PAFI-292066 format. One record per residue: z, y, x of N, C-alpha, C in turn. Coordinates in Angstrom, 3 decimals. Example, Ala and Ser with C-alpha at 12.3 -4.5 7.8 and 13.67 -1.06 7.14 Angstrom:
R        nup     nnorth      neast       caup    canorth     caeast        cup     cnorth      ceast
R      7.800     -5.690     13.190      7.800     -4.500     12.300      7.800     -3.300     13.200
R      7.080     -2.250     12.850      7.140     -1.060     13.670      7.870      0.030     12.900
//
This chain:
R        nup     nnorth      neast       caup    canorth     caeast        cup     cnorth      ceast
R     34.533     36.699    -91.400     33.150     36.668    -90.929     32.366     35.791    -91.892
R     31.186     36.249    -92.377     30.383     35.473    -93.303     29.755     34.286    -92.628
R     29.372     33.315    -93.457     28.797     32.076    -92.894     27.503     32.360    -92.167
R     26.656     33.201    -92.748     25.365     33.478    -92.113     25.546     34.148    -90.764
R     26.580     35.016    -90.661     26.823     35.699    -89.376     27.516     34.788    -88.393
R     28.271     33.808    -88.850     29.022     32.919    -87.956     28.126     31.922    -87.248
R     27.056     31.479    -87.909     26.193     30.445    -87.320     25.562     30.894    -85.998
R     24.918     32.051    -85.938     24.346     32.498    -84.653     25.413     32.654    -83.576
R     26.587     33.147    -83.991     27.666     33.328    -83.018     28.090     31.996    -82.422
R     28.237     30.966    -83.275     28.642     29.643    -82.778     27.589     29.033    -81.882
R     26.312     29.216    -82.247     25.239     28.687    -81.400     25.256     29.339    -80.023
R     25.518     30.632    -79.979     25.579     31.340    -78.694     26.729     30.832    -77.855
R     27.906     30.595    -78.505     29.066     30.081    -77.774     28.781     28.706    -77.240
R     28.167     27.820    -78.083     27.848     26.462    -77.643     26.882     26.460    -76.470
R     25.877     27.364    -76.507     24.920     27.412    -75.392     25.606     27.829    -74.104
R     26.601     28.716    -74.209     27.337     29.113    -73.017     28.194     27.982    -72.501
R     28.826     27.239    -73.426     29.677     26.120    -73.012     28.866     24.998    -72.383
R     27.631     24.787    -72.879     26.814     23.694    -72.359     26.112     24.066    -71.064
R     26.014     25.336    -70.783     25.310     25.740    -69.560     26.086     25.288    -68.337
R     25.367     24.871    -67.303     26.020     24.421    -66.067     26.608     25.609    -65.352
R     27.856     25.515    -64.902     28.486     26.646    -64.224     27.799     26.952    -62.909
R     27.567     28.207    -62.676     27.059     28.630    -61.378     25.558     28.564    -61.243
R     24.819     27.961    -62.178     23.364     27.887    -62.074     22.780     29.121    -62.741
R     22.171     29.983    -61.959     21.659     31.240    -62.492     20.442     31.002    -63.356
R     20.241     31.928    -64.266     19.109     31.797    -65.182     17.806     32.215    -64.521
R     17.875     32.943    -63.415     16.668     33.448    -62.779     16.336     32.691    -61.492
R     16.503     31.370    -61.485     16.130     30.554    -60.336     14.622     30.572    -60.150
R     14.190     30.386    -58.900     12.755     30.344    -58.611     12.525     29.520    -57.349
R     11.329     28.993    -57.207     10.943     28.284    -55.979     10.991     29.280    -54.833
R     11.732     28.938    -53.767     11.804     29.873    -52.636     11.150     29.332    -51.358
R     10.970     28.021    -51.278     10.336     27.440    -50.092      9.451     26.280    -50.519
R      8.396     26.015    -49.705      7.525     24.867    -49.952      7.316     24.105    -48.651
R      7.192     22.786    -48.761      6.936     21.946    -47.594      5.607     21.233    -47.812
R      4.557     21.726    -47.135      3.222     21.172    -47.344      3.121     19.722    -46.891
R      3.903     19.356    -45.871      3.801     17.998    -45.334      4.281     16.969    -46.345
R      5.415     17.261    -47.015      5.974     16.297    -47.974      5.675     16.676    -49.419
R      5.017     17.840    -49.631      4.702     18.342    -50.981      5.955     18.400    -51.856
R      6.982     19.059    -51.306      8.224     19.277    -52.036      8.506     20.774    -52.079
R      9.346     21.192    -53.019      9.720     22.599    -53.133     11.240     22.708    -53.091
R     11.709     23.878    -52.641     13.143     24.128    -52.535     13.593     25.103    -53.612
R     14.753     24.785    -54.189     15.359     25.645    -55.203     16.739     26.062    -54.697
R     17.078     27.353    -54.719     18.355     27.829    -54.181     19.532     27.581    -55.120
R     19.778     26.316    -55.439     20.949     25.926    -56.229     21.336     24.532    -55.769
R     22.638     24.335    -55.454     23.044     23.050    -54.927     24.323     22.545    -55.538
R     24.998     21.660    -54.798     26.213     21.036    -55.303     27.280     22.075    -55.642
R     27.301     23.183    -54.889     28.284     24.236    -55.193     28.043     24.855    -56.563
R     26.822     24.703    -57.074     26.482     25.271    -58.388     26.535     24.222    -59.495
R     27.091     23.053    -59.192     27.204     22.013    -60.197     25.982     21.128    -60.324
R     25.006     21.271    -59.408     23.808     20.437    -59.446     24.151     19.051    -58.919
R     23.637     18.003    -59.567     23.832     16.619    -59.137     22.470     15.943    -59.068
R     22.394     14.748    -58.470     21.104     14.034    -58.446     20.550     13.743    -59.830
R     21.403     13.741    -60.848     20.945     13.460    -62.214     20.467     14.711    -62.938
R     20.554     15.878    -62.307     20.148     17.125    -62.960     18.627     17.181    -63.098
R     18.167     17.786    -64.198     16.735     17.964    -64.450     16.401     19.447    -64.446
R     15.217     19.776    -63.923     14.750     21.162    -63.883     13.274     21.181    -64.229
R     12.818     22.361    -64.618     11.396     22.591    -64.829     11.003     23.858    -64.097
R      9.820     23.792    -63.448      9.276     24.975    -62.775      8.045     25.414    -63.545
R      7.949     26.698    -63.809      6.834     27.181    -64.609      7.213     27.148    -66.085
R      6.194     27.335    -66.915      6.473     27.395    -68.357      5.321     26.779    -69.116
R      5.600     26.455    -70.360      4.566     25.948    -71.252      4.052     24.587    -70.821
R      2.775     24.359    -71.124      2.169     23.069    -70.802      1.989     22.824    -69.323
R      2.089     23.890    -68.499      1.927     23.732    -67.051      3.254     23.558    -66.331
R      4.366     23.474    -67.057      5.674     23.304    -66.418      5.721     21.973    -65.674
R      6.370     21.977    -64.509      6.482     20.792    -63.649      7.936     20.342    -63.643
R      8.168     19.073    -64.011      9.530     18.532    -64.011      9.985     18.289    -62.581
R     11.224     18.717    -62.263     11.803     18.559    -60.923     13.162     17.894    -61.031
R     13.557     17.210    -59.989     14.942     16.734    -59.879     15.359     16.816    -58.418
R     16.650     16.912    -58.122     17.108     17.030    -56.734     16.946     15.697    -55.978
R     16.001     15.684    -55.064     15.819     14.485    -54.236     16.678     14.579    -52.970
R     16.797     15.778    -52.437     17.699     16.040    -51.304     18.611     17.179    -51.719
R     19.873     16.886    -51.875     20.822     17.845    -52.425     21.760     18.354    -51.325
R     21.907     19.674    -51.258     22.811     20.313    -50.308     23.776     21.214    -51.083
R     24.659     21.873    -50.371     25.652     22.717    -51.036     25.017     23.906    -51.751
R     24.034     24.531    -51.079     23.483     25.782    -51.606     22.065     25.637    -52.154
R     21.438     24.485    -51.992     20.071     24.322    -52.460     19.740     22.849    -52.613
R     18.592     22.579    -53.204     18.087     21.203    -53.196     16.575     21.236    -52.990
R     16.078     20.132    -52.446     14.635     19.931    -52.315     14.210     18.934    -53.380
R     13.097     19.236    -54.021     12.621     18.399    -55.121     12.044     17.081    -54.614
R     11.727     16.224    -55.564     10.990     15.003    -55.249      9.573     15.378    -54.809
R      8.868     14.505    -54.077      7.466     14.780    -53.761      6.648     14.910    -55.045
R      5.791     15.922    -55.076      4.980     16.195    -56.263      3.547     15.729    -56.038
R      2.817     15.618    -57.122      1.391     15.328    -56.989      0.705     16.563    -56.416
R     -0.496     16.382    -55.880     -1.213     17.525    -55.309     -1.428     18.605    -56.369
R     -1.793     18.214    -57.584     -2.030     19.192    -58.642     -0.758     19.955    -58.978
R      0.362     19.228    -59.097      1.630     19.888    -59.423      2.073     20.797    -58.286
R      1.935     20.324    -57.061      2.379     21.115    -55.904      1.560     22.398    -55.795
R      0.245     22.285    -55.970     -0.600     23.476    -55.875     -0.316     24.462    -57.004
R      0.167     23.965    -58.116      0.448     24.814    -59.259      1.665     25.709    -59.009
R      2.562     25.253    -58.154      3.801     25.994    -57.904      3.666     26.843    -56.653
R      4.071     28.075    -56.765      4.120     28.959    -55.606      5.518     29.490    -55.427
R      5.772     30.100    -54.277      7.089     30.713    -54.106      7.236     31.830    -55.148
R      8.373     31.825    -55.794      8.613     32.785    -56.863      8.380     32.217    -58.251
R      7.834     30.984    -58.342      7.646     30.376    -59.664      9.014     30.172    -60.318
R      9.207     30.641    -61.548     10.522     30.506    -62.210     10.906     29.034    -62.402
R     12.210     28.781    -62.281     12.758     27.430    -62.458     13.948     27.530    -63.408
R     14.057     26.560    -64.315     15.208     26.568    -65.224     15.776     25.166    -65.355
R     17.073     25.120    -65.656     17.756     23.844    -65.893     17.363     23.332    -67.269
R     16.997     22.049    -67.367     16.631     21.455    -68.657     17.324     20.110    -68.796
R     17.251     19.555    -70.000     17.743     18.198    -70.256     16.584     17.385    -70.807
R     16.024     16.531    -69.940     14.906     15.694    -70.364     15.428     14.530    -71.195
R     14.562     14.029    -72.089     14.972     12.827    -72.804     15.022     11.669    -71.809
R     15.653     10.608    -72.190     15.923      9.497    -71.267     14.640      8.948    -70.651
R     13.609      8.785    -71.465     12.353      8.217    -70.962     11.727      9.137    -69.916
R     11.690     10.428    -70.220     11.107     11.390    -69.275     11.966     11.481    -68.006
R     13.277     11.466    -68.187     14.215     11.516    -67.055     13.927     10.368    -66.084
R     13.766      9.168    -66.634     13.511      7.988    -65.783     12.111      8.052    -65.195
R     11.126      8.434    -66.028      9.736      8.459    -65.564      9.556      9.400    -64.371
R     10.140     10.591    -64.432     10.020     11.560    -63.346     10.588     10.983    -62.052
R     11.694     10.291    -62.141     12.315      9.731    -60.943     11.537      8.540    -60.391
R     10.997      7.729    -61.276     10.166      6.617    -60.810      8.938      7.157    -60.077
R      8.286      8.152    -60.663      7.109      8.748    -60.030      7.465      9.395    -58.687
R      8.616     10.066    -58.663      9.044     10.705    -57.420      9.308      9.685    -56.321
R      9.961      8.578    -56.678     10.244      7.544    -55.685      8.961      6.883    -55.197
R      8.001      6.686    -56.108      6.732      6.095    -55.700      5.990      7.018    -54.731
R      5.982      8.330    -55.059      5.308      9.276    -54.158      6.025      9.344    -52.811
R      7.355      9.308    -52.847      8.118      9.360    -51.594      7.836      8.127    -50.742
R      7.765      6.961    -51.404      7.459      5.734    -50.670      6.055      5.805    -50.080
R      5.100      6.338    -50.867      3.728      6.465    -50.372      3.665      7.458    -49.212
R      4.419      8.563    -49.348      4.465      9.557    -48.273      5.039      8.951    -46.997
R      6.134      8.210    -47.152      6.743      7.588    -45.977      5.813      6.568    -45.343
R      5.080      5.834    -46.189      4.131      4.848    -45.657      3.026      5.553    -44.878
R      2.519      6.684    -45.435      1.479      7.435    -44.715      2.025      8.010    -43.417
R      3.251      8.534    -43.514      3.868      9.103    -42.305      4.074      8.029    -41.236
R      4.544      6.864    -41.653      4.790      5.778    -40.712      3.475      5.297    -40.099
R      2.430      5.197    -40.938      1.129      4.789    -40.414      0.602      5.818    -39.418
R      0.773      7.099    -39.747      0.329      8.158    -38.834      1.141      8.121    -37.537
R      2.444      7.868    -37.684      3.287      7.797    -36.484      2.868      6.630    -35.589
R      2.608      5.471    -36.214      2.186      4.311    -35.428      0.839      4.547    -34.759
R     -0.065      5.194    -35.496     -1.380      5.479    -34.927     -1.260      6.452    -33.752
R     -0.412      7.476    -33.913     -0.194      8.428    -32.814      0.429      7.730    -31.619
R      1.378      6.827    -31.891      2.014      6.084    -30.800      1.005      5.165    -30.118
R      0.103      4.562    -30.917     -0.906      3.673    -30.337     -1.855      4.464    -29.438
R     -2.300      5.646    -29.923     -3.200      6.466    -29.104     -2.509      6.926    -27.822
R     -1.254      7.344    -27.964     -0.518      7.776    -26.772     -0.333      6.618    -25.804
R     -0.039      5.420    -26.354      0.134      4.241    -25.506     -1.160      3.911    -24.774
R     -2.300      4.010    -25.480     -3.591      3.746    -24.832     -3.861      4.756    -23.725
R     -3.558      6.029    -24.006     -3.758      7.071    -22.979     -2.881      6.802    -21.761
R     -1.635      6.407    -22.026     -0.722      6.140    -20.919     -1.156      4.906    -20.128
R     -1.700      3.910    -20.827     -2.183      2.714    -20.120     -3.347      3.065    -19.195
R     -4.243      3.925    -19.693     -5.353      4.353    -18.830     -4.833      5.140    -17.627
R     -3.877      6.003    -17.883     -3.297      6.765    -16.774     -2.576      5.839    -15.804
R     -1.876      4.843    -16.350     -1.160      3.883    -15.520     -2.128      3.101    -14.647
R     -3.265      2.689    -15.221     -4.260      1.958    -14.445     -4.786      2.831    -13.303
R     -5.010      4.120    -13.589     -5.468      5.029    -12.535     -4.435      5.182    -11.430
R     -3.161      5.279    -11.807     -2.098      5.396    -10.808     -1.988      4.129     -9.968
R     -2.172      2.982    -10.599     -2.101      1.727     -9.851     -3.255      1.623     -8.858
R     -4.437      2.121     -9.245     -5.559      2.158     -8.299     -5.235      3.078     -7.123
R     -4.646      4.235     -7.424     -4.240      5.145     -6.347     -3.217      4.484     -5.432
R     -2.300      3.709     -6.033     -1.289      3.029     -5.223     -1.928      2.002     -4.302
R     -2.899      1.257     -4.825     -3.578      0.258     -3.990     -4.301      0.935     -2.831
R     -4.992      2.046     -3.145     -5.688      2.770     -2.076     -4.691      3.337     -1.068
R     -3.550      3.776     -1.568     -2.520      4.319     -0.684     -1.942      3.237      0.220
R     -1.815      2.028     -0.300     -1.327      0.918      0.528     -2.260      0.666      1.707
R     -3.568      0.773      1.463     -4.540      0.603      2.551     -4.361      1.699      3.595
R     -4.212      2.927      3.127     -4.033      4.046      4.060     -2.726      3.917      4.836
R     -1.690      3.425      4.173     -0.410      3.238      4.872     -0.547      2.190      5.962
R     -1.250      1.092      5.659     -1.457      0.044      6.666     -2.239      0.597      7.859
R     -3.259      1.412      7.566     -4.038      2.026      8.653     -3.175      2.999      9.454
R     -2.353      3.762      8.750     -1.476      4.726      9.431     -0.440      4.007     10.294
R      0.066      2.886      9.809      1.032      2.108     10.602      0.392      1.587     11.882
R     -0.858      1.129     11.790     -1.559      0.651     12.990     -1.801      1.805     13.957
R     -2.237      2.958     13.404     -2.472      4.124     14.260     -1.177      4.568     14.928
R     -0.075      4.508     14.187      1.216      4.899     14.752      1.629      3.950     15.876
R      1.426      2.649     15.655      1.760      1.678     16.700      0.904      1.912     17.941
R     -0.389      2.219     17.726     -1.278      2.491     18.871     -0.814      3.736     19.622
R     -0.475      4.794     18.871     -0.031      6.032     19.512      1.297      5.826     20.244
R      2.164      5.006     19.655      3.441      4.735     20.319      3.230      3.969     21.622
R      2.332      2.973     21.580      2.024      2.235     22.806      1.392      3.132     23.847
R      0.466      3.991     23.417     -0.183      4.927     24.342      0.838      5.888     24.925
R      1.762      6.350     24.076      2.793      7.268     24.557      3.669      6.590     25.606
R      4.082      5.345     25.325      4.919      4.631     26.286      4.196      4.447     27.614
R      2.911      4.049     27.538      2.161      3.822     28.776      1.948      5.129     29.529
R      1.505      6.173     28.784      1.257      7.449     29.442      2.535      8.067     29.976
R      3.621      7.891     29.221      4.887      8.472     29.674      5.260      7.903     31.031
R      5.129      6.558     31.152      5.456      5.940     32.448      4.487      6.355     33.527
R      3.181      6.322     33.197      2.164      6.656     34.192      2.259      8.118     34.612
R      2.349      8.999     33.637      2.401     10.425     33.953      3.707     10.796     34.646
R      4.790     10.129     34.281      6.057     10.397     34.980      5.934     10.046     36.459
R      5.266      8.913     36.739      5.062      8.540     38.154      4.189      9.577     38.860
R      3.122     10.018     38.188      2.251     11.028     38.797      3.000     12.344     38.982
R      3.818     12.689     38.001      4.597     13.936     38.111      5.576     13.850     39.272
R      6.263     12.716     39.384      7.215     12.542     40.496      6.490     12.595     41.833
R      5.316     11.947     41.917      4.554     11.945     43.171      4.105     13.348     43.515
R      3.593     14.085     42.504      3.115     15.446     42.761      4.260     16.349     43.194
R      5.416     16.225     42.530      6.573     17.044     42.910      7.013     16.740     44.332
R      7.013     15.441     44.684      7.415     15.059     46.032      6.416     15.565     47.062
R      5.124     15.465     46.731      4.087     15.933     47.648      4.182     17.440     47.840
R      4.406     18.145     46.740      4.551     19.611     46.844      5.751     19.958     47.711
R      6.856     19.230     47.517      8.057     19.507     48.309      7.804     19.236     49.790
R      7.155     18.085     50.101      6.874     17.734     51.502      5.939     18.747     52.142
R      4.867     19.103     51.424      3.914     20.062     51.991      4.549     21.432     52.143
R      5.406     21.793     51.220      6.067     23.102     51.332      7.002     23.122     52.535
R      7.717     21.997     52.755      8.605     21.930     53.926      7.788     22.030     55.226
R      6.661     21.280     55.270      5.807     21.308     56.472      5.239     22.701     56.683
R      4.826     23.357     55.576      4.270     24.705     55.688      5.323     25.672     56.225
R      6.567     25.525     55.761      7.628     26.421     56.239      7.858     26.235     57.736
R      7.782     24.969     58.187      7.963     24.708     59.628      6.853     25.376     60.435
R      5.621     25.217     59.961      4.480     25.801     60.676      4.544     27.318     60.673
R      5.012     27.897     59.578      5.135     29.350     59.518      6.182     29.845     60.516
R      7.267     29.074     60.651      8.294     29.459     61.632      7.723     29.380     63.045
R      6.925     28.308     63.309      6.299     28.179     64.634      5.347     29.337     64.894
R      4.547     29.653     63.878      3.580     30.750     64.067      4.294     32.079     64.284
R      5.379     32.273     63.580      6.133     33.513     63.767      6.731     33.596     65.165
R      7.166     32.438     65.684      7.752     32.419     67.024      6.692     32.707     68.086
R      5.473     32.159     67.860      4.396     32.377     68.832      3.880     33.813     68.816
R      4.005     34.460     67.662      3.441     35.807     67.555      4.125     36.789     68.481
R      5.345     36.457     68.912      6.061     37.390     69.790      5.860     37.116     71.275
R      5.079     36.073     71.614      4.886     35.731     73.019      3.774     36.581     73.637
R      3.818     36.669     74.977      2.787     37.381     75.738      2.454     36.554     76.988
R      1.242     36.212     77.209      0.081     36.677     76.424      0.063     36.045     75.023
R     -0.584     36.726     74.120     -0.640     36.306     72.706     -1.444     35.012     72.591
R     -0.820     33.945     72.073     -1.513     32.639     71.998     -2.438     32.592     70.773
R     -3.538     33.258     70.861     -4.431     33.399     69.702     -4.919     32.058     69.175
R     -5.311     31.151     70.067     -5.857     29.879     69.631     -4.838     29.037     68.882
R     -3.604     28.990     69.410     -2.562     28.190     68.767     -2.178     28.789     67.411
R     -2.105     30.109     67.334     -1.783     30.762     66.065     -2.886     30.516     65.040
R     -4.137     30.537     65.476     -5.259     30.281     64.572     -5.185     28.853     64.027
R     -4.819     27.919     64.936     -4.707     26.520     64.492     -3.605     26.373     63.455
R     -2.426     26.983     63.729     -1.322     26.903     62.786     -1.678     27.555     61.438
R     -2.387     28.693     61.494     -2.784     29.387     60.267     -3.732     28.518     59.445
R     -4.653     27.820     60.111     -5.593     26.945     59.399     -4.839     25.793     58.740
R     -3.877     25.223     59.465     -3.108     24.117     58.890     -2.246     24.597     57.722
R     -1.714     25.805     57.836     -0.910     26.375     56.733     -1.791     26.582     55.503
R     -3.045     27.064     55.700     -3.955     27.257     54.572     -4.269     25.924     53.899
R     -4.457     24.888     54.732     -4.716     23.562     54.164     -3.533     23.083     53.310
R     -2.331     23.329     53.847     -1.137     22.927     53.094     -1.019     23.709     51.784
R     -1.339     25.001     51.841     -1.301     25.809     50.611     -2.317     25.302     49.584
R     -3.502     24.927     50.094     -4.521     24.375     49.177     -4.046     23.063     48.562
R     -3.419     22.215     49.382     -2.921     20.940     48.872     -1.805     21.169     47.833
R     -0.929     22.135     48.117      0.146     22.447     47.172     -0.438     22.943     45.849
R     -1.451     23.826     45.925     -2.094     24.342     44.709     -2.752     23.202     43.922
R     -3.403     22.273     44.658     -4.060     21.144     44.000     -3.036     20.240     43.305
R     -1.934     19.997     44.005     -0.892     19.162     43.411     -0.256     19.839     42.186
R     -0.118     21.148     42.270      0.412     21.873     41.108     -0.534     21.760     39.912
R     -1.840     21.804     40.183     -2.820     21.605     39.107     -2.699     20.197     38.528
R     -2.553     19.224     39.448     -2.383     17.843     38.978     -1.102     17.704     38.152
R     -0.071     18.410     38.587      1.203     18.371     37.870      1.036     18.918     36.455
R      0.302     20.044     36.300      0.067     20.616     34.968     -0.727     19.658     34.088
R     -1.735     19.012     34.699     -2.542     18.054     33.932     -1.683     16.894     33.444
R     -0.826     16.355     34.318      0.025     15.225     33.932      0.995     15.632     32.822
R      1.562     16.810     32.954      2.487     17.268     31.921      1.766     17.521     30.600
R      0.529     18.089     30.689     -0.254     18.321     29.480     -0.601     16.992     28.806
R     -0.961     15.999     29.607     -1.285     14.689     29.035     -0.052     14.069     28.360
R      1.070     14.195     29.012      2.300     13.658     28.435      2.641     14.376     27.133
R      2.515     15.717     27.148      2.803     16.504     25.952      1.813     16.179     24.838
R      0.536     16.021     25.199     -0.483     15.704     24.210     -0.251     14.333     23.585
R      0.148     13.381     24.422      0.419     12.030     23.903      1.586     12.056     22.922
R      2.616     12.824     23.244      3.764     12.914     22.332      3.372     13.644     21.050
R      2.561     14.707     21.181      2.106     15.432     19.989      1.295     14.511     19.075
R      0.414     13.704     19.678     -0.386     12.762     18.882      0.500     11.728     18.205
R      1.513     11.267     18.928      2.434     10.290     18.344      3.196     10.902     17.174
R      3.694     12.124     17.360      4.447     12.786     16.289      3.559     13.053     15.075
R      2.289     13.425     15.328      1.362     13.660     14.215      1.101     12.369     13.447
R      0.915     11.264     14.199      0.686      9.967     13.549      1.914      9.541     12.760
R      3.094      9.789     13.320      4.316      9.432     12.604      4.481     10.290     11.342
R      4.153     11.583     11.430      4.259     12.465     10.272      3.292     12.029      9.180
R      2.076     11.653      9.571      1.096     11.187      8.599      1.596      9.934      7.891
R      2.159      9.013      8.648      2.701      7.783      8.059      3.868      8.097      7.120
R      4.762      8.985      7.547      5.906      9.347      6.714      5.453      9.998      5.408
R      4.445     10.872      5.482      3.942     11.527      4.278      3.337     10.505      3.308
R      2.601      9.555      3.844      1.997      8.535      2.994      3.065      7.667      2.336
R      4.096      7.313      3.095      5.186      6.508      2.531      5.914      7.296      1.436
R      6.129      8.603      1.667      6.776      9.438      0.636      5.904      9.520     -0.619
R      4.585      9.661     -0.431      3.671      9.683     -1.574      3.731      8.362     -2.332
R      3.839      7.264     -1.588      3.906      5.935     -2.224      5.174      5.804     -3.062
R      6.291      6.296     -2.555      7.540      6.231     -3.297      7.460      7.066     -4.574
R      6.899      8.279     -4.457      6.759      9.141     -5.626      5.829      8.499     -6.658
R      4.761      7.866     -6.173      3.822      7.203     -7.076      4.488      6.012     -7.757
R      5.293      5.273     -7.016      6.025      4.146     -7.610      6.941      4.630     -8.732
R      7.646      5.748     -8.496      8.548      6.280     -9.518      7.770      6.709    -10.758
R      6.597      7.336    -10.552      5.782      7.766    -11.694      5.263      6.555    -12.461
R      4.859      5.520    -11.741      4.360      4.299    -12.394      5.470      3.633    -13.195
R      6.672      3.568    -12.624      7.787      2.949    -13.351      8.091      3.723    -14.630
R      8.076      5.069    -14.534      8.342      5.889    -15.709      7.282      5.689    -16.789
R      6.011      5.648    -16.402      4.941      5.438    -17.369      5.015      4.040    -17.975
R      5.302      3.048    -17.125      5.393      1.678    -17.624      6.515      1.552    -18.645
R      7.644      2.204    -18.380      8.765      2.178    -19.323      8.374      2.846    -20.647
R      7.667      3.962    -20.559      7.270      4.659    -21.776      6.255      3.842    -22.575
R      5.338      3.156    -21.865      4.357      2.308    -22.549      5.059      1.188    -23.305
R      6.077      0.592    -22.676      6.820     -0.475    -23.341      7.534      0.064    -24.580
R      8.126      1.259    -24.469      8.814      1.839    -25.617      7.831      2.133    -26.759
R      6.672      2.676    -26.417      5.681      2.969    -27.440      5.128      1.692    -28.066
R      4.958      0.657    -27.236      4.456     -0.612    -27.767      5.430     -1.174    -28.799
R      6.733     -0.998    -28.553      7.721     -1.457    -29.501      7.682     -0.666    -30.796
R      7.350      0.621    -30.721      7.332      1.451    -31.937      6.054      1.284    -32.727
R      5.020      0.707    -32.123      3.750      0.519    -32.829      3.831     -0.665    -33.775
R      4.703     -1.642    -33.442      4.798     -2.845    -34.261      5.301     -2.500    -35.674
//
């Protein structure tokens, strides 16, 4: 082989030997992250890429130097870029492996670390500000819940007094109405017994001759009076039972109202504790 023909052949062999194994020649930007202004390249540790590897995206004077800031098996994410550099790169922009001189190699990494530190500082400031706003919102909500709790305590105290009043009224009415019910039942029983006796007498007289019209009329009048008294006592009995039932219904309603208010107070306490805990956690993250 002549010398002139051997030189190109050797250069081609050397370029193949120096090429990184597994890194394709047709790499391109496949993903972009607007928040961190980084780009993704589909080549990673499995392709021989290391944190010290250098790449360029684009061509000519507009080429952007890249290095693996986050390295994975199948891809890497670049260092944060400047706004101008990031806007210059789109998905599909060609990327190639390069070897930067030492000064450029170091400069690109220093710039990348500075941008990453600035990005993290902005992110942390934004996070703290968001936490502060959320904490302020929660404090306002907490203050509103505490006002509701105070108002609820007043209502509970009023409900407890109403319940005690209804319980006392129920006890008094229960005793009073029970006595009236017992008296009415006894009166009805006595009048019914007397009426039955008079009816038997009237029936016995009806068979006599001469017919004792006057005595039968008297017995009939007394029986009607007894029936009227029995009807009146039965009405009184219904009234006493209705009053007793109404008193118990009022007591149960007052007790239900008190129970509902106490349950609301417990639920409100749990919500306040949860908000207070979250406010404390957010206050710690704002520092």
